C-alpha positions in Angstrom: -35.9 -6.7 23.2 -36.1 -9.8 25.9 -39.7 -10.3 25.0 -38.9 -10.4 21.3 -36.1 -12.8 21.5 -37.9 -15.3 23.4 -40.6 -15.1 20.4 -38.4 -15.2 17.8 -36.0 -17.4 19.2 -33.4 -15.3 17.8 -32.6 -12.1 15.9 -29.9 -10.3 14.3 -28.1 -7.2 15.6 -29.6 -5.4 12.8 -33.3 -6.5 13.9 -32.6 -5.6 17.5 -31.3 -2.1 16.3 -34.7 -1.7 14.6 -36.5 -3.0 17.8 -34.9 -0.4 19.7 -34.7 2.3 17.1 -31.2 2.6 17.6 -28.2 2.7 14.8 -25.9 0.9 16.8 -27.3 -1.8 19.2 -24.3 -3.1 20.6 -24.0 -1.5 23.6 -27.5 -2.4 24.7 -27.3 -5.8 24.0 -23.6 -6.0 25.5 -25.3 -5.0 28.9 -28.0 -8.2 28.9 -25.5 -10.0 27.7 -22.9 -9.3 30.8 -25.8 -9.9 33.3 -26.4 -13.5 31.7 -30.3 -12.3 29.7 -29.0 -12.9 26.3 -26.1 -14.8 24.1 -24.5 -13.8 21.7 -23.8 -16.0 18.5 -21.8 -15.3 15.5 -22.2 -17.2 12.1 -20.0 -17.1 9.4 -22.0 -17.0 5.6 -19.9 -18.4 3.0 -20.3 -15.5 0.3 -17.1 -17.0 -2.2 -18.2 -18.8 -5.6 -15.3 -19.8 -7.8 -15.3 -18.4 -10.6 -17.0 -21.3 -13.4 -17.1 -21.6 -17.0 -19.5 -24.4 -19.0 -17.9 -26.9 -20.6 -18.5 -29.7 -23.3 -18.6 -33.2 -22.8 -20.7 -36.4 -24.4 -23.7 -37.1 -22.9 -23.7 -39.2 -19.9 -25.8 -41.8 -22.1 -23.3 -42.0 -24.7 -21.4 -45.6 -22.8 -18.4 -45.5 -25.3 -17.4 -45.8 -28.9 -20.7 -48.1 -30.3 -22.7 -45.4 -28.8 -21.1 -42.4 -30.8 -20.7 -44.3 -33.9 -24.5 -44.7 -33.5 -25.2 -41.2 -32.8 -22.7 -40.4 -36.4 -25.3 -42.1 -38.2 -28.6 -40.5 -36.9 -27.0 -37.3 -37.8 -26.3 -38.0 -41.1 -28.3 -35.9 -42.6 -28.3 -33.1 -40.1 -25.1 -32.0 -42.1 -24.6 -29.0 -39.7 -24.9 -30.9 -36.5 -22.4 -33.6 -37.7 -19.6 -31.2 -38.1 -20.2 -29.9 -34.6 -20.1 -33.0 -32.9 -17.2 -34.0 -34.8 -15.3 -30.8 -34.6 -16.0 -31.5 -30.4 -14.4 -35.1 -31.3 -11.1 -33.5 -32.2 -10.7 -31.1 -29.8 -11.8 -33.0 -26.7 -9.7 -36.7 -28.3 -12.8 -38.2 -26.5 -11.8 -41.6 -27.9 -8.5 -41.7 -26.8 -7.0 -42.6 -23.5 -6.2 -38.8 -22.7 -9.2 -36.9 -23.4 -8.9 -33.0 -23.1 -11.5 -30.5 -21.7 -13.7 -28.5 -23.9 -15.1 -24.8 -22.9 -18.6 -24.0 -25.1 -16.7 -20.8 -25.6 -13.9 -22.5 -27.7 -16.1 -25.3 -29.4 -18.0 -22.2 -30.8 -15.1 -20.2 -31.9 -13.1 -23.2 -33.8 -16.3 -25.0 -35.0 -17.9 -21.6 -36.8 -21.6 -22.9 -35.2 -24.1 -21.3 -33.6 -25.1 -22.0 -29.8 -29.0 -23.0 -31.3 -27.2 -25.9 -33.1 -25.3 -27.1 -29.7 -28.2 -27.0 -27.9 -29.9 -29.6 -30.9 -27.1 -32.1 -29.8 -27.8 -31.4 -26.3 -31.7 -32.2 -26.5 -30.7 -35.2 -28.6 -28.6 -36.4 -25.9 -25.4 -36.4 -27.5 -23.7 -33.8 -25.8 -24.0 -32.0 -22.3 -23.1 -28.8 -21.0 -21.5 -28.8 -17.1 -20.6 -25.7 -15.8 -16.8 -26.4 -13.7 -14.7 -24.2 -11.4 -11.7 -22.8 -13.7 -8.8 -24.5 -12.4 -5.2 -22.4 -12.8 -2.6 -23.6 -15.1 0.0 -25.3 -13.1 3.5 -23.5 -12.9 5.8 -25.1 -15.7 8.4 -27.0 -15.3 10.8 -25.3 -16.8 14.1 -23.8 -15.2 14.3 -19.9 -14.8 16.9 -18.6 -16.2 20.5 -17.8 -14.5 20.7 -14.8 -13.1 23.9 -12.6 -13.4 24.8 -10.3 -10.7 27.9 -7.5 -10.9 30.8 -8.0 -8.7 29.2 -5.9 -5.6 26.0 -7.6 -5.9 27.7 -10.7 -5.4 29.9 -9.5 -2.9 26.7 -8.3 -1.1 24.9 -11.4 -1.8 27.2 -13.3 -0.4 27.6 -10.9 2.9 23.7 -11.7 3.4 24.3 -15.3 3.4 27.0 -15.5 6.0 25.1 -12.7 8.3 22.1 -16.0 7.8 24.4 -18.2 9.3 24.3 -16.3 12.9 20.9 -14.1 12.6 17.3 -15.1 10.8 17.0 -11.3 9.4 19.4 -9.5 7.3 18.9 -5.5 6.8 20.7 -5.2 3.1 21.3 -1.2 2.8 21.7 -0.4 -1.2 21.6 3.0 -2.8 19.5 3.5 -4.9 19.2 1.8 -8.5 22.0 -0.2 -7.0 20.4 -3.4 -8.6 18.7 -4.8 -5.5 15.7 -6.2 -7.2 18.7 -8.2 -8.9 20.1 -9.8 -5.6 16.5 -10.8 -4.4 15.9 -12.6 -7.3 18.6 -14.6 -7.1 17.5 -15.4 -3.5 14.4 -16.2 -5.0 15.6 -18.9 -7.5 18.2 -20.3 -4.9 14.5 -20.6 -2.6 12.7 -22.6 -5.3 15.3 -25.0 -5.8 15.2 -26.0 -2.6 11.6 -26.2 -2.9 10.5 -23.4 -0.7 8.0 -20.7 -1.0 9.1 -16.5 -1.1 6.5 -13.8 0.2 8.1 -10.5 -1.5 6.1 -7.7 0.3 6.2 -4.0 -0.9 4.6 -1.0 0.9 2.5 0.4 -1.9 0.2 -1.7 -4.4 1.3 1.0 -6.6 4.7 -0.6 -6.6 3.7 -3.9 -8.0 3.7 -3.1 -11.1 7.3 -2.7 -12.4 8.3 -5.3 -10.1 5.4 -7.6 -11.0 6.5 -6.9 -14.7 10.4 -8.0 -14.1 9.7 -11.2 -12.1 7.2 -12.7 -14.2 10.0 -12.5 -16.8 12.2 -14.2 -14.7 9.9 -16.9 -13.2 6.6 -16.5 -15.4 3.5 -18.3 -13.8 5.2 -19.0 -10.4 4.5 -15.6 -9.6 1.2 -14.8 -7.7 0.0 -11.4 -6.8 -1.8 -10.6 -3.6 -3.3 -6.9 -2.7 -6.7 -5.3 -1.3 -7.2 -3.7 -4.8 -8.0 -7.3 -6.6 -11.1 -8.4 -6.2 -13.0 -10.7 -3.8 -12.7 -13.6 -5.9 -9.4 -13.1 -7.0 -8.2 -13.1 -3.1 -10.4 -16.0 -2.3 -9.1 -17.9 -5.1 -5.5 -17.6 -4.1 -6.2 -18.0 -0.7 -7.8 -21.2 -1.6 -5.0 -22.8 -3.8 -2.4 -21.8 -1.6 -3.9 -23.8 1.1 -5.1 -26.5 -1.3 -2.0 -27.0 -3.5 0.9 -24.7 -1.8 3.3 -25.8 -5.2 1.0 -24.2 -7.2 1.8 -20.8 -6.0 5.7 -20.3 -4.7 6.2 -16.8 -5.0 3.7 -14.1 -3.4 4.4 -11.0 -4.3 2.0 -8.3 -2.2 1.3 -5.3 0.3 1.1 -6.5 3.7 -2.1 -8.1 3.9 -0.1 -11.1 2.0 1.0 -11.8 5.3 -2.5 -13.6 6.1 -1.8 -15.7 2.9 -2.1 -19.7 4.1 1.8 -20.6 3.7 2.7 -24.2 4.1 6.3 -23.7 3.4 8.0 -20.5 3.6 11.2 -20.2 3.3 12.1 -16.5 2.3 10.6 -13.3 3.3 11.7 -10.0 1.5 10.9 -6.8 3.2 11.7 -3.9 0.4 11.5 -0.4 1.2 11.5 -1.2 5.0 11.8 2.0 5.9 8.0 2.7 4.1 5.4 4.2 6.7 2.6 2.2 4.5 3.8 -0.7 6.1 1.8 0.5 9.4 -1.8 -0.3 9.6 -3.9 2.1 11.1 -7.6 1.3 10.6 -9.3 -0.2 10.2 -8.2 -2.4 13.4 -6.0 -4.6 14.0 -2.7 -2.2 13.5 0.2 -3.7 13.2 3.6 -3.3 11.6 3.5 -5.2 8.9 7.0 -5.5 8.6 7.6 -6.7 12.3 5.0 -9.0 11.5 7.2 -10.4 8.5 10.0 -11.2 10.9 7.9 -12.9 13.1 5.7 -14.8 10.3 9.3 -15.9 9.4 10.5 -17.0 12.8 7.0 -19.4 13.2 8.3 -21.0 9.8 12.0 -21.2 10.3 12.3 -19.2 7.4 14.9 -16.4 6.8 13.9 -12.4 6.4 15.7 -9.9 4.4 15.1 -6.1 5.0 16.0 -4.0 1.9 16.1 -0.1 1.8 18.0 2.4 0.4 17.1 4.8 3.3 16.7 2.2 5.9 14.8 2.8 9.3 16.3 4.4 12.3 15.4 1.3 14.2 16.4 -1.2 11.8 19.6 0.5 11.5 20.0 0.8 15.5 18.8 -3.2 15.3 21.9 -4.0 12.9 24.4 -2.3 15.1 23.0 -3.8 18.1 23.4 -7.0 16.5 20.6 -8.2 16.4 20.5 -8.2 12.5 23.0 -8.7 10.1 23.8 -6.3 7.6 25.0 -6.1 4.3 26.1 -3.4 2.1 25.6 -2.5 -1.9 26.9 0.9 -1.4 27.6 1.8 -5.9 24.7 1.9 -8.7 24.6 -0.9 -11.2 26.5 -1.0 -13.8 28.1 2.8 -14.9 25.4 4.7 -12.9 26.7 7.4 -10.6 24.4 9.3 -8.0 23.1 12.0 -9.3 24.2 16.0 -8.1 21.9 17.2 -6.0 21.6 21.4 -5.9 20.2 23.9 -3.7 17.8 26.5 -4.4 16.9 29.1 -2.5 13.5 30.4 -3.3 13.2 33.8 -1.0 16.6 34.7 -2.7 15.6 33.6 -6.3 12.4 35.9 -5.0 14.5 38.7 -4.0 16.0 38.7 -7.6 12.5 37.8 -9.3 13.8 34.6 -10.6 10.9 32.4 -9.3 7.7 31.9 -12.0 4.7 30.6 -9.9 6.2 27.7 -7.6 9.2 27.6 -10.4 12.5 29.0 -9.8 14.3 29.9 -13.2 17.5 27.1 -12.2 14.4 24.3 -12.1 12.5 25.6 -15.3 16.0 25.6 -17.3 16.8 22.2 -16.0 13.5 21.0 -17.4 14.1 22.9 -20.6 17.0 21.5 -21.2 16.2 17.7 -20.3 13.6 18.2 -22.4 15.2 19.4 -25.9 17.6 16.0 -25.3 14.3 14.0 -25.4 14.8 12.9 -21.3 12.0 12.9 -18.9 11.4 14.9 -15.6 9.9 13.7 -12.2 8.6 16.2 -9.9 7.7 15.8 -6.4 5.1 17.8 -4.3 3.7 15.9 -1.3 0.5 17.5 -1.3 -2.5 16.9 -3.9 -5.1 18.8 -4.7 -4.6 22.9 -6.1 -4.5 24.8 -3.1 -4.6 23.5 0.6 -6.2 26.8 2.0 -9.0 29.0 0.7 -8.3 31.9 2.5 -10.5 35.7 3.1 -8.4 38.5 2.7 -10.4 40.4 4.9 -10.0 38.2 7.9 -7.8 35.4 7.4 -10.8 32.9 8.0 -10.5 29.7 6.3 -13.5 27.4 5.5 -13.4 24.3 7.6 -14.7 20.7 7.2 -18.4 20.8 8.9 -17.9 17.5 10.6 -13.4 17.6 11.3 -11.7 20.1 12.7 -9.4 20.7 9.3 -9.3 23.3 6.6 -10.8 22.2 3.2 -8.6 21.6 0.0 -9.2 23.1 -3.3 -9.3 20.6 -6.2 -10.0 22.8 -9.2 -10.9 19.8 -11.9 -14.3 19.5 -9.8 -14.2 22.7 -8.7 -15.0 21.5 -5.2 -13.3 21.8 -1.7 -12.4 18.3 0.0 -11.8 17.3 3.4 -8.8 14.7 2.9 -10.2 13.2 6.6 -13.4 12.2 5.8 -13.9 12.7 2.4 -16.5 14.9 2.1 -17.2 17.7 -0.7 -18.5 21.4 -0.4 -18.9 24.1 -3.1 -16.5 26.9 -2.6 -17.9 29.8 -1.2 -18.6 33.2 -2.8 -17.8 35.0 0.2 -16.2 34.9 3.6 -18.6 32.4 6.1 -17.5 34.9 9.0 -17.1 38.3 7.9 -18.9 38.5 4.9 -15.8 39.5 2.7 -16.1 38.7 -0.9 -12.4 38.8 -1.6 -11.0 35.0 -1.3 -7.6 33.6 -2.4 -6.0 30.5 -2.6 -2.8 29.9 -0.7 -0.1 27.4 -1.1 -0.1 24.7 -3.9 -0.5 21.2 -4.3 0.3 19.0 -7.2 -2.9 20.0 -9.1 -1.3 23.6 -9.3 1.4 22.5 -10.1 0.6 20.6 -13.5 -1.4 23.6 -14.4 1.7 26.1 -13.8 4.0 24.2 -15.7 1.6 23.8 -18.9 1.4 27.6 -18.9 5.6 28.1 -18.4 6.0 25.3 -21.0 3.0 24.6 -23.0 4.9 22.4 -25.1 6.0 19.5 -22.2 3.6 16.5 -22.1 2.6 16.7 -18.7 0.7 14.4 -16.4 0.1 14.1 -12.6 0.6 10.9 -9.9 -1.7 11.1 -7.0 -4.5 9.8 -5.1 -7.2 11.8 -7.3 -5.6 10.5 -10.9 -4.8 6.6 -9.7 -8.0 5.8 -8.4 -9.3 3.3 -11.0 -7.9 -0.3 -10.7 -5.4 0.1 -13.3 -5.2 3.4 -13.7 -1.3 3.5 -12.1 -0.3 1.2 -14.3 -1.5 2.8 -17.4 0.2 5.8 -16.4 3.5 4.1 -15.4 2.8 2.7 -18.9 2.9 5.8 -21.0 5.6 7.6 -18.7 7.7 4.3 -20.1 6.7 4.6 -23.4 7.4 8.3 -23.5 4.6 9.2 -24.3 5.0 11.8 -20.9 7.6 14.4 -20.7 6.8 15.8 -17.0 5.4 13.5 -14.3 4.4 15.5 -11.5 3.4 13.9 -8.2 3.0 13.4 -4.7 5.0 10.5 -2.7 3.8 7.9 -4.8 6.6 9.8 -7.5 9.0 8.4 -4.4 8.8 4.6 -4.7 10.8 2.5 -7.0 10.4 3.8 -10.0 12.9 3.1 -12.5 13.0 4.5 -16.1 16.5 5.2 -18.0 15.3 8.0 -19.4 14.9 10.7 -16.1 17.7 12.5 -15.5 16.1 15.9 -13.5 13.9 15.5 -10.8 12.8 18.9 -8.8 11.7 19.0 -5.4 8.8 22.1 -5.1 9.2 22.8 -1.5 11.7 20.5 0.3 11.5 22.3 3.8 7.9 21.8 4.3 8.5 17.8 4.5 10.4 18.6 7.6 7.5 20.7 9.7 5.3 18.1 10.7 4.9 17.6 14.8 6.1 14.6 14.6 9.1 13.1 16.0 9.9 11.2 12.8 9.9 14.2 10.6 13.5 14.5 9.7 13.8 11.1 9.2 11.3 11.0 7.4 11.9 13.9 5.2 14.9 12.8 4.4 13.7 9.3 3.4 11.1 11.0 1.0 14.2 13.5 -1.0 16.7 10.8 -0.9 14.4 8.4 -2.5 12.8 10.8 -4.8 16.4 12.0 -6.0 17.2 8.2 -6.7 15.0 8.3 -9.7 17.1 10.6 -11.5 20.2 9.5 -13.5 19.8 5.7 -13.9 22.6 4.9 -16.7 25.7 6.8 -17.5 23.7 10.1 -17.0 24.3 10.4 -13.2 21.1 13.2 -13.7 20.5 16.6 -11.5 17.9 16.9 -8.9 16.7 20.8 -7.9 15.7 21.0 -4.1 13.8 24.2 -3.6 13.5 25.2 0.0 13.6 28.7 2.3 15.3 27.5 4.8 18.0 25.8 2.3 20.5 25.3 5.0 18.7 23.2 7.5 20.7 20.1 8.7 18.7 17.5 7.0 18.6 19.0 3.8 22.6 19.0 4.1 22.4 15.0 4.9 19.8 15.0 1.8 23.0 16.5 -0.7 25.8 14.9 0.7 24.4 11.2 0.2 25.1 11.4 4.1 22.8 8.6 6.2 25.4 7.8 8.7 25.7 11.4 9.4 21.6 12.0 9.2 21.6 8.7 11.5 23.4 9.4 14.3 22.3 12.7 14.6 19.0 11.5 14.9 19.8 9.0 17.1 21.2 11.1 19.7 17.9 13.3 19.8 16.1 9.8 20.2 18.6 8.8 23.1 18.2 12.4 24.6 14.3 12.3 24.8 13.8 8.7 25.6 12.2 8.0 22.1 12.6 4.7 19.9 14.5 2.8 19.7 15.2 3.3 23.2 11.9 2.6 24.1 8.1 1.3 23.1 5.5 3.8 22.3 1.8 3.3 23.0 -0.6 5.7 22.1 -4.3 5.7 23.1 -6.6 7.9 21.9 -9.9 8.5 23.5 -12.8 9.1 20.8 -16.3 10.0 21.4 -19.3 12.2 19.7 -19.6 14.4 23.1 -16.7 16.5 23.5 -17.1 17.2 27.4 -17.4 13.2 27.9 -13.8 12.9 26.1 -12.3 15.6 27.7 -13.6 14.7 31.3 -12.6 11.1 30.7 -9.5 12.3 29.7 -8.9 14.4 32.4 -9.6 11.8 35.1 -7.2 9.4 33.2 -4.1 11.6 32.8 -3.4 12.0 36.2 -3.8 8.1 37.0 -1.4 7.0 34.5 1.2 10.0 35.7 1.5 8.1 39.1 2.7 5.5 37.2 4.7 6.7 34.5 5.8 9.8 35.1 7.4 12.0 32.8 7.1 9.2 30.3 3.4 10.1 30.0 2.8 12.7 27.4 -0.9 14.0 27.4 -3.6 14.0 27.3 -4.0 16.8 24.2 -5.9 17.5 21.5 -4.1 16.2 18.6 -3.6 19.0 15.7 -7.2 17.2 14.1 -9.3 17.4 17.1 -12.3 16.0 15.0 -12.8 13.6 12.4 -15.9 12.8 11.5 -17.9 14.3 14.6 -15.8 12.4 16.8 -13.8 14.7 19.3 -10.3 13.0 20.0 -8.2 13.0 23.2 -4.7 11.7 22.9 -2.0 10.6 25.2 1.6 8.7 24.4 3.6 6.4 27.1 6.8 5.7 26.6 7.4 2.1 28.4 10.9 1.1 28.5 12.4 -1.9 26.8 13.7 -4.1 29.5 10.1 -3.7 31.1 7.8 -3.7 28.4 5.8 -6.6 29.0 4.9 -5.6 32.6 4.5 -2.1 31.8 2.3 -2.2 29.1 -0.2 -4.5 31.3 0.0 -1.3 34.3 -0.8 0.8 31.4 -3.7 -1.6 30.3 -5.1 -2.4 33.9 -4.9 1.4 34.9 -7.1 2.7 31.6 -9.8 -0.2 32.6 -9.5 0.7 36.5 -10.5 4.7 35.2 -12.7 4.2 32.0 -14.8 1.3 32.8 -16.6 3.4 35.4 -20.1 5.2 34.8 -20.3 7.1 31.2 -17.2 7.4 30.4 -17.2 3.4 29.7 -18.9 4.8 26.7 -15.7 6.5 25.8 -14.0 4.4 22.2 -10.3 3.7 23.4 -7.7 3.3 20.0 -4.9 1.7 21.2 -1.4 1.9 18.9 1.4 0.0 19.7 4.6 1.5 17.9 2.4 4.4 16.0 3.8 5.7 13.2 
């Protein structure tokens, strides 16, 4: 490698890998860099090309009105060419003081001429065609319409304004369908009147569809959208526009990546659904919590932050109670709407009384049928996509596993494939058990695909659609699905947690939660908090106007305390219970968590590194160290994992974080252990 660099002057990393016969040469290159034998140089190559279009203008040889009249005379016998030139003069107003740009497409369309005719005028040096970047229209000067608020909304708005006098960040706790978006829009309007920019963050790209439609009706072309599903050219165009002309983009709506746009005069940051775990960026690095970064961004611009949610995170509620944030309440639904009635259905008792048909209780089926008879709509929530989570041998109980991850495969009936939801690989379903050779295989459990199929059998006249990652992969698939549901072309929408977030449809009066207690069984300190949030949010999709609607919550443990809080709409009770549990065990918000994951293809190397690191960390942090241990899925994409969690004291966070990094580096920078990848995650979700 050294000889090649000396001979050629420089090598790309790909060339170095090819020369060394390895796919990832960075470790070997870094060794030579550390010894001072090589230098690494990074270059950024500009790949962005602005979107351009062809414009028609007078040829540069045409210096004035005199030359133009000479061209008219020269074309006297070429009637079609003369007609095209006269049409151009009319459209461009080139003889006036304020000429207009004319695109080639517009000229040919308005004149009815052929491209060949235009080429002839170009050849004669009368006209010329030039490529120019498309310049977006500047926002109109018209003032947005005033936004009328109800008395409860006005009261909440005044509370937000008053709290901003003492706190840069305010938490708005507004129940579902209380009209938080109208309140947001009033605050946006006030920010625009002050000449400030607004950042409106949403946790999911999917949520932007309905929100953008409402904002565009109110603010027109002042609203820009930014998220990862936009084409790179679209994202770059917006980024450059904000950099060079801040006034052209006063309102930006986006997912977490919108934090990195070049704001010049940011005055207001709104984080809607602030509790949502989708605000956490996991992979790839950098790992960050967008809600917390939004607060930091607002601080850098001396802007105000509003966190909004019907089910705020425990950390945000705690910060409000401690006086770190202000807090405003919006506790009644908009207009005459009332909170839905939530009924629990004991599926074990229903099965004993033969009142279960597949995954549906008779109570839920009856509620669906009544809603459809009234031409109303239904949302069904099952937080697992696919057809069946497990394809199991009836003889030995063996379950097919991914060859590259330690996880069972999920059956997707539409493609007749077993999918790994960790690495994305697909497998053909086996005809016989791979362990014992038994041919009796059965599907265990159920996902959204199976719910969709069962409902189509039980209520054949119902128009059923499914909303999950499998059905919304296309760029506009989500919008098209929502448009169909909003137009009444779909009676029943079956979905994963996508259906819990921000959907507002007047005709939805029944919501079914198929397996409520499954949401509470994850080995996670936030399992109960998240389960409550998901159930309360999806319940809030029901009863949007005068009809309060009904929510049927199917579960085996119907008397679980969290289910009781959901039925009673009791966020405060849930908050107090969880807070005491966290306090007793030293979990956030009474500490900060840092998770370290060790990863390598050789399991023995990961285990050795973890075994050496564990005692060193325990000597410093004692019982505040959890692990090292194998996570529930201990191998992903052929990489073996070991994980440890450290609780850092809030008062000594900086010094303890420095100690943690120092100890890890001292232990793992030795010998082969230095090859083990370290993945840090602060405040893991």
